[in-house]
N, C-alpha and C positions, 0 to 999 in steps of 0.2 A: 504494500500500500504506500503510495507516494503522497506528497503534500497536497496535490489537487483533490485526491479522494478523501483525505483527512478533512479538508475544508468543506467538501460536500456533505460528509457525515455530520460535521458540526452544524451546518446550515439546516439539515433535517431536524436536528434536536431543537434548534431555536424555533423553527416554524411549527414543530409539533407542540411546543409550549405556548403557542398562540401569539408569538412575537414576530416582528418584522426583521428581516435580515438584509444587509446590503453587502454585495460582493464587489470588492475593489481590486482591479488588476489591469495589466497592460492591454492594449488593443490586440484583438485577434487571438486571445488565449482561451476562448471557449466559455466565457461567463454566461452569455445568453443561451448558447447552445445546450449547456448542461441543464438549463431550466425548461427548455422547450420540449414538446413531446418527443420521446425517444432518448432524451438526455438522461444522464445518471441521476441528477437531482429530482427531476420530474418522476422518474421511475421509482426512486426510493421513497418519495412522498406518497405515491400511489400505494406502494406496499405498506407504508406505515399506517395508512388509514384503512387498508384492507379492500381496495378496489383494484380492478384491472387497469393498467396504465392507459388503455384505450378509452376508459371511462373517466379518467382524471383530467379535468379541464385545464385550459391554459388561455390566458389573455395577456397581451402586452400593452402597456401604456407608454406613449412616447411624448412626453411633455416638450421635448425640444423641437418637435415638428407639428404637434397637435395644438389646436386652440383649446384653452381651458374649458370653454363652453361645451366642447365635445364630450367632456367627462363630468363636468359639474352640472350639465343640463342647460337647455335653452329656456329662458323665461318666456312665459306665454300667459297673457291676461285671461282669466276665467270670468266671463261676463256673468255667469250664473252665481258665482260665489263672491265676486268682487275682489278676488285675490289673484295673486300670480302663481301659476303652476310652473313646474319645470318638466320638460320632456327629456328623459334620461336616454343615453345612447343604448341602442339595442345590443351592443357588444358586451355590456356589463351582465354578469350572470344573475339570474333571478330565481332559478329553481332552488327552493330551500333544502332539498335533499341532495344537491349536487356537491361535488368536491372539485377542487382545482387550485391553481396558482396564478396570482396576478403578479406580473413582472413589470416594474417601472424601469424602462430602459433609459440609459444615459442620464440618470437623475442629476448628475453634477452639471448638466447643461440645461436644466429646466429654467425657463424664464422666471423672473421674480413673481409675476402675477399668478403663477401656478402654485406657489408655496402655501398660501392659506388653504387652498383646496386639498393639497397633499397633507397638511397638518391634520385636518379632520379625517381624511380618508385612511391614513395610516394609524392614527390614534384610536379612532372609533369604528373603523371598518365600514365607513359609509360617507356619503356626501349629501347634505341636505336631508331630504326624506328617504333617500335610497340607503339601504343597508346591504352589505355583502353577505351572502349566505354563510352560515357558520362553518361550513366545511371548506371554505376557501382561505388561503393564506396569502400574505403580501410580502414581496421581496423587491429588491432593486439592484441594478447593476450600474457600474460607473468606472471610467478610466481614472487614473491617478494624475495629479498635477505634474509630477515629474516625467510623465510619458510624453509631454509635448503635444497633447491633444486639445488644448484650448479650453479645458474644463473650467467652470466657474466655481466659486466658493459657496458651499451650502451653508445656510443659516444654522446657527447652533440649535435652534428649536427643531428644525427638520432633522438634523443629524442625530439629535437626542432620541428620536423616535425609532431608530434602528439599532441593532447590534451589528457592527461592521466587521467583516472578515476579509483578510487578504486572500485573493484568489490567484495564487502563483502557479504558473504552468510547470508541469513535471513531465519530462520526456518519457519516462517509463509508463506513467498513467496514460499519456497520450497514445502510446503504442498499444497498450493492453486494453484500454477502455474505449478507444475511439478508432485509431487508424486501422488496426487489423479487422475490427468489426465492420468498418465502413469500406473495406476493400482498397485502401490507399496502396499505391504501387509499392511492392515489397522492397524495391531497391531504395526508395526514398525512406522507408521505415528503417532500413539498414543504415542509411546515412545518419539518422538521428541517434542510432546506437553508438556510432563512432563520434558524432558531433552533437551531444545533447543540448548544447547552448543554442542550437537552431530553434529549439522549442522553449528553452528556459530563460533566455536572456533577451531583454529588450532595452535599447538605449534611446531614451527620449531626446538626446542631443543630436542624433543622426537625422539629417535632412534627406528624406527620400525613403524608398522601400527598404525593408529589412525582414529577416525571417521571423515568422510567428507560426503558431500551429495552423492558423487560417491560411496564411500565404503559402506555406510549404505544402499544405493539402491541395491548394489550387494548382501549384506547379506540378504536383504528382498527377493530378487529373489530366493536365495537358500532355505530360510525358507519356502517360499510358495511352491516351486516345490518339496521339500522333504516331505511335508505333516506332518511334525512334529508339535505336539502341546505340550506346556509345561505342566508339571504335578504338582500337589500339593506337592509331595514329593521333597524337594529341591535337594537332591543328587541322583535323579533317573537317569538312563542311558540316557533317552531322554533329560533331562535337561543338562546333560553333553555334549551330542552331539550338542545341540543348542549352548552351550557356546563355544565349540571348533571351530565351524564354525564362530561364531561371533568374536572370538579372532583372527582368521586368516585374517578377513577383517578389524576389528576395533582396534585391539590391546587388551591386557589383561584387562586394566582398563576399557575402554569403553564397552568391551564385558561383563564384570561383571555387569555393570549398566544396559545395555540393556537386558541381559538375566534375570536379577533380575526383571525388570519391566514386561517382558513377562510372568513371572510366575504368575503375578497378574491375568491374564486371566483364570487361573485354580481356582481362589478363588473368583470369582464374586458373587454378590447377585443372587437370583433366577431369571435368565433371562427368563426362560420358563414361570414362573408365570406372569412376566410383560407382555410378549407377549400374554398370554391367557386372560388377563384382570384382574388378581388378583394383580394389582400393589400396592393397598393399604396395602397389607400384607408384602410388600418388602420395608424395610427401605433404605434410601439413605445412602451410606457408608460415614463414617466420614473422611476417608483419601482421599486427593485430587487425588493421583495417582490412587486409586481404582475407584474414580468417573470418571476419564478420560477413564480408560479402560472399565468401564461399559457403558458409553454413546457411545464409539466407537463400542463396540460389538452390542449394540442396533441399531445403525445406519446401521451396516452391515446386520442385520437380519430383518430390517423393510421392510414391503411390504404393499400394499393397504389394505389387510385384517386385519392387526394388528397395523397400524400406530396410530389409535386413542388410543389404549391401551398404546402404547409406549409414546405418547405425554403426557398422564396423569401422567406417572411416571416422565418424563423429566421435567414437569412443577413444580415438587417439588424440583428440583435442583437449584443451584445458577445460576445467570445470566451468569457467565463465562461458566459453563457447558452447558447451553442452546446454547451459541454461538458455542462451540465445536461440539455439536450435529448437529447444523444447517450446519456447514461447512462440517462435515463428510458425512451427508446424501445428501447434494447437490452434493458433489463429486461422491458419489455412483450412484446417479440418472444420472448424466452426462455421466458416463462411463458404464451404464447398457447396 
C-alpha cells in the first residue's frame, strides 16, 4: 500500500463520519478520478455503505466555471404566495434513499461570490430549502499554490469546514490500482518502475509540460494506438516520432528519459529463446533498466504454453525483478 491508497482510506473514514474532506495535490495526479465512478474512493465509499458501486451516485460541482445560481437556485416570484421561490438544479440528488458523493472540483479557484453558498452547503448539507439526502457525502479537490496553477486563497471559514488531506501521487499505487487495470501500455508502466519520479514529482516552477500520471497515461495511449515500436538505431525516424509525441505530453526533459528507456525494448536479450525453453543460453542482463524491460516484455508475452519456460529464466533474476514480474503478469491476467 502506497501513500495514495493511504490517503484514500483516510478520506473514506472522514466521509463515513459525516464530515467533508478536501484532497490537495498537484495537477494530473488523479484526485478527481479517484472520486468519480470506477475510482478507488468512489468504490470504497460504495462498499462502506453497502451498495453496489453502480448504484452509488456521483455529482461534481464546478464553482470556477458555474454560476452560483446554478446551484443555489434561480429566484422566481410566486404570485400565489407573494414570496420568492427558488428553482433548484435538476443535477442535485433528491431521492432520500439514495447514496452518493458530491465533489466540489477546483475549490481553490471558486469565485468569492460562491463562498457563502458553499459555507451553508458544506456545513448543513443543503442550500436554502434544499437538503442533500442523508446518504450523500461532500468532498472537494484542489491544486496547491506551489504547483503554479493560479489557485486563489480560500477563506478561513471555508477551509475550516473541511478536513484537508495531501493527495500525493505514488508510482506503485498508480501501476497497481490504475495503469494495469486500465490497460496502459506495458512499456510505459515499465518506464515508471525505473523512473518513479515521472509519477511522483511535480515542479510548479517549470514552465510548460511535465510528466504526471495524467500526461504519461495520455502519451501511453498515443504510443499504443500508433503502433510505433522503438528501434535500435537511436536517431531513427521512428524514435524521433516517439520523442516528439512524448515531448508534447511530458515536456522535453521527461520525454528524453522516457523515450530513452523505451529504446531498451529494441535491445532485449533473446526473448524468443526464453519463450521456447532455451532460457539457459540467455544471460540475465547486468543493467537494472534492461532487467525491468525484459521481465515486463516476458510478462506481456507469457501464456499457459510457455509460462514454465519463462519462470525458469525469471527464477535466475533478483528478488526485486521477480516481484516486478509477478505484478506485471497479475495485471495482464486480470485484464485479459
